[in-house]
N, C-alpha and C positions, 0 to 999 in steps of 0.2 A: 423478616424471615430469612434465616441462614440456610444455605443449601450446600451440601457436600457431594461432589462427584468423585467416585472411587474406581480406579482401574485395578482389577485383581492381578496377582502375580502370574506371569506367563512362563511356560516352559514349552518350547517348540524348536523347530529346526533353526530358526533365526536367533533365538536367545542362546542356543547352544554354541553358536559361533561368535557370541558377543555383540550381536546387532541389537542393542537396546535402543528402542525408539519411543519418543514421548507419545502419549495417547491423544492424537489429533482430534479424534471424534469427540472426546470429552472437552477438549479445548475449544472446539467449535460451539458446542452447547453452552459452555461457560461464557463465550463471547456474546451470544444472543441473549443470555440471561442478564449479563452486565448492561447491555444496551437497554434492557427493560428495568434497570435500576435494582435488580436483585443482588443480594450479598452472596457471592458464590466462591467456593474454594475447590481445589482439585488435589487429590492424593493419588499418586501412582505407587502401588505396593511393590512394583519392581525395583524402585529406587528408594522408597521410604518404608522402613521396616518397623518403625515404632508403633506403639498402641495409639488408637484414635479414640477420643472422647466424643462418642456419637451424640451424647446428650446436649451438645452445643448446637445441634442442627435440627431443624424442623423436617427437612426432606433430605434423604440420602439416595442419590442416583448411582446405580452400579452397572458397569459395562459387562457384557458376557459374550465371549466366544465359546465354542463348544469345549475345548480343553480347559478353559479357565472357569467354566460354570461351577464346578464343585467349590472352588475357592470363593467365587462370587456369593454362593449361598452362605458360606461362613461369615462373610462380611455382612450380609443381610440379616443373619441371625443376631449378630452383635448390635446392629443398628436398630433392629426391631425391639430388642430388650430395653434399649434406651428410650423407647417411645417415639422414635422418628417414623415418618411415613417412608416406606421403601419403594423404590421404582427401579425396574431393571430394563435395560435395552440392549441392543446388539443382535448379532445373527442368531445366537442360540435362543434367546428369549423371543425373538420375532417368530421363529418357526415352531417353537415348542412352548407357546405361551400357556397352554393348559397345564403341562407338566410343571412349569415354573410357579404358576398360581396355586396349584394343588399342594405345594410345600407349606403353604401358610406363612411363608416368610416375606413374600412380596405382595405389596398392595396393588401396584399397577405395573403393567408391561407396556413399554413404548415400542411399537412395531415400526420397522424400517428406519429411514434416516430421521434422527430424533430432534434436530434443533428446534423447529417450530412446534412440534408435537409436545415435547417436554416443556417448552415455555408456556404453551397454552394450558397444559395440565397444572403447572405451578400457579399460573394466574387464577385458575378456577379454584384451586385449593386455598390460595391466599384470600380470595374474595368470597369463599364459601358458596360458590356457584355449582350447579349440577355438573358432575364430571362427564355425564353421558353426552354432553354437548361437544366434548373434545374428540376430534377425529384421530384415529390411529392408535387407540389404546385398548388394552384388555384388562379386565378386573373381575373379581367375584362379587356377586350381589344375590342375596337370598339363596345361597347354595348353588348357583349356576354361574357359568362363565359368560361374561358380557364382552362382546367385541364390537366396538364402534366402527363405523365405516372407515376404510383406509384413507389416510391423509395423502394428499399429493406431495411428492418430494419437492424440496426447494428448487425453484426454477424461475428466473435465471439464477445460477449460483454465484454470479458476480455480486449479487445483492447481499450475500452472506458476509458478515464481518470476518476479518482475518482471525485465525484461532487465538485465544487468549493465552499466549505463551508466557506472559508475565506471571501467570498463576502456577507455572510448572517450575520445578527445581532443575533448570536446564544444565546446571553445572554437574549434575550427576549422570548425565548421558555421555557416553564416550565413544560413539560410533564415528569412524573416519572413512574417508574415501581418498585414495591417493595421498595418504598421510595428512589430510586436512580434515578439520572437524566438520561433520555433516549432520544435518537434520532433515526432517521430512516435510513434504508439501503434498497437497492434493489439488489437481487442476481440473479434474473432470469427474463426473459420477454417472452411474448407469452403464449398462453394457448391452449392445445389440446382439452379441453372440450368446449362445446358450450351451456352453460346454457341460458335458454330462456330470462332471465332478465339482462344478462351481455354482455357488448360489448368488453371485453378484447381480445377475440380471433379474432375479426375483426380489432381492432385497432392495435394490435401487432402481429397478425398472429397466425395460429394454430400450428406453429412450436415452441416448447419450447426451448428457448435459455438460457443456464445456465452458470454462471460464475464458474470457477474452485474453489475447496475448498481453495486453496492457495490464490487466489485473494480475496475471501470473507473474509478470516481471516486476511489478510493484512489490509483490510479496518477496520475491527473490532479493530485491534491493533492500527491503527491510531486514531480511535475515542476515545479509552481509554487513550492513552498516549499523543496525541497531543491536544485533545479537552476536556479530562476529563470526558467522559461519562462512566458510569458503567453499563448501560443497553442499549439494542438495540432492535428496532422494525424492524423485517424483513418484508417488505411490499409486498413481492411477492404475486401474486394471489394464488400460492400454493407452499410454501417453500419446502414441502416434496414430490414433484412429483417424484423425483428420490430418493428412500430410500438410495441407495448406496452413492449418492452425499451428502445427509444429514448426513450420518454416517461419511463420509470423513471430512465434515466441523466440526463436533463435535470432532472427534479425533484430528484434527489440533488445535482446541481451547483448548483442554485438554493438548496437547503436549506443547503448548506455555504458559500454566498456566495463561490464561487471566482472569479467574474468573469474568466473566460478566454475568448478568442475561439477558434473552431475551425472546421475544414472537414472534410468527409467525402464519401465516394462514395455515391451513391444511385441509384435507378431512377425514371424519370418516372412510371410507373404507380403505384408506391407513394406518391409525393408526391400525386398527384391524388386518391387514395382516402382520404388521411389528413390532412385540414386541421388537426385537433386536434394531431397530431404536429408539423406544420410550425410552428404557433403556439408550441408548447412549446419547440421547438428555437430559435426566435428569442429567446425569453425567456431561454434558457440560454446564449446567446452564439454561436449558429451564425452565422458570417460568410459562408460560401460553401459551396455544394454542387457537386460534380463529377458530371455526368450523361453517360453514354454514349448519345449519340443516333445516331451513325454515319452515318445518311442519312435523308432524308425519303421516299425512294423505296421503296414497298412490296415490290418484287421484290428489292431489295438487302437489306432488312431480313429478308425470308423466307430468303434465302441465309445470313444471319448467325444464323438461328434466334432472332431477336428478335421479341417479341410486341407491342411498342409501335408507335406510328406518329406521323405528323406532328401530328395533332390532340392526342394525349396529350402530346407534347413541348411544344407551345404552351401547353396548360393548366397543365402543371407549372411552366413559367417564370412565368406570370402569378400563380400561387398563391405561389410563393416570393417574388416581387417584392412581393406584397401585404403580406408580413411583413418586408420589408427584408433578405431573404437574397439574396446575390449568386449568380450562376450561371456556372459554367465548364462548357461543353459540349464533348464530343469528337466528331469526325467522322473517318471513314475513307474512303480512296479506293483504288480498284483491285480491286474484286470481279471475279471471273472474267469476267462478261459485262457489266460496267459500261461505259458510254460517256462520251465527253466531255460530251455534253448532260446526262446524269444528274449528273455531278459539278458542272457549272455550276449546276444546280438546288440541289445541296447547298450550294454557296457562297452562292447567293442566299438560301436559307432561313436560313443562319447569320447573314447580314447583317441580315435582317429581324426575327429574334428579338431580344427585348430582353435579351440576355445580356451579361455583363461580360467574359468571356474565352472564347476558342475554341481548341481544339487540333485541328489537321489532321494526320493521319498517313497513311502509305502502308500498306495492308494487308500484314501480314507473317505468313507461316506458321511459327509457332514449333513446334518439336518437342513432341509431346504433345497438340497440338490436332487436332480433326477436320479443320480446314483443311489442316494439314500433310500428312495422308494423302491428302486430296482432290486437292491440287495437286502432289504429290511429283514426278510426271513432268514438270511444267512448270517446276520450279525450275532456274534457269540459273546461280545464284551459289553458289560453294562456300566463300566466305569468311564465316564466322559473324559477323565484325565488322559486316557489313552488314545483319544481321537486327536492325535497331534502330528500325523504324518510319519511317525517313527515306530508305530506299532501296527501289527496286523489285527484287525477287529472283525473281519467277516470271512467266511469260508469261500475259498476259490475252488475251481474244479480240479486243479492239478498241484497246487502248492500249499504246503502247511505254513503256519505262522513261523515256525523255525526256519523253513526254507527261505521265506521272504526276508527275515532278519539277516540271515547269512548272506543272501545275495546282495542286500543293500550294503552290508559291511564290505563285501567283496568289491562292489562298485567303487566305494570311496577309496579303499586302499589301492586298487589297481589304477584308478585315475590319478590320485595325488602322489603316489609313490613312483610314478614314471620318471626315469632319469631325464628324459627329454623335457618334461614339464618343469621339473625342479631346476634344471640347468637354465632353461629359458628365463625363469623368474629371477634367478640369481644374476644372470648377465643384465637383465633389464634393471634390476635394482642397482647394480654397480654403475650402469650408464646414467641413471637418474640420481645417484648418490643417496640411495635409500636402502643400502644393504642391511643395516641393523633393523630397520622397521620391517623389512621383508622376512628376515630370519625370525623376528619376534612373532610375526603374525601368520606366515605361510610356511608349511602347510599345517601348522600345529592346531590352529583353531578349527579348521575344517576337519582335521583328522579326529577331533573330539567326537564328531558325529559317528565316525566308523566305530569308535569304542562304545558309543551308546548302543548302536545296533548289535554289536557283538555281545554286549551284556544282555540284550533282549533275548538272545538265543537261549540263555539259561534262566530267563525270568519265568516265574510261574504264571504271570499275567499273559505272557506271550504264548505259553504252551497249553493254555486251556483248550 
């Protein structure tokens, strides 16, 4: 039985700036299937554009985020016509399984983290056993939707095999960190926080499940020596949730003298409370941290269910800078009761912070989030393609879609066209002998985003 796993083409904030990343979720599923002696292949449509002969496969598994869902359905339609059994997983399918199944293009939905659920489903199909025995799937039977009981997510995740990167065309991904080739890793799953705009805690559970420092560094070592990567993107929702584990990972990287650069996602309050962790991260090669700040306005932060604030954000940046770690902060615009004046203050705050990069996005109610249910009656866009953080898709109290596109364009241009920012980057590049690389990449890639938001001002989709 041959199995194909397909990642639909992606267009979002990260792809816009050239951050092409391999589909680790599918690579994890493939690794589990390989351990079970199934014949499995992966196609990432972001880097492979040729036609696929789906008739070569018995089962086609398709990943689906909300903005990639329309493309995922096109893949499913082709696979279905070839006679393959179609399976869809990922955030969108998990939270809107009925919509997915009602298309008639998908035979089964895998809900939540899919490694063992997908494997069990494949086993049952191969052995012609009743699929209702498989936990964590949804399907149609006799005209109705059947949802089997939820499956427990993998735990401990040290038991999962490393992703089957050998099935990916790694030479087609060109993301760099500090001019060094970078790829992705996942070291923990689940999230105990419940941010209003995020579905991670519902998808992977509120229990934080973390890999051991030894397991993490074993994979970093593999990436460096087997695949040639000198930089790593830790994609966890919060890499530093346990400062003790973070220090343990750093100490193990130092002990093995891996000398890799890396970046990760963190929280400002964790940074502020743990200077010893920050110091150790710097010693272990931490190049940049991504911190979700969203807004300096306390009413907006309360709406997002975030406990941090302007003072904590400022202290976190100062502490990271003290140890030479760069900061990429994210900000969101378009909370239900947010005003133009409040967003202008966000832009001003971002400009005054001593940060190296900023991401500005339009608040998007993704299915599965508390925000989605809160604004469901306000959503005026039916095209899932536009749920990408770059388009306004629900009505706010005070701002039109045109307002939000303009304000986001304004944020990018005012942040990245500051003489002080550009001068600092040029001097830094000269010092590190990387002037050509800096001029090639900054600020041009990130300014592509501002052009995208500007074009949205005149888009019919935006002005509906």
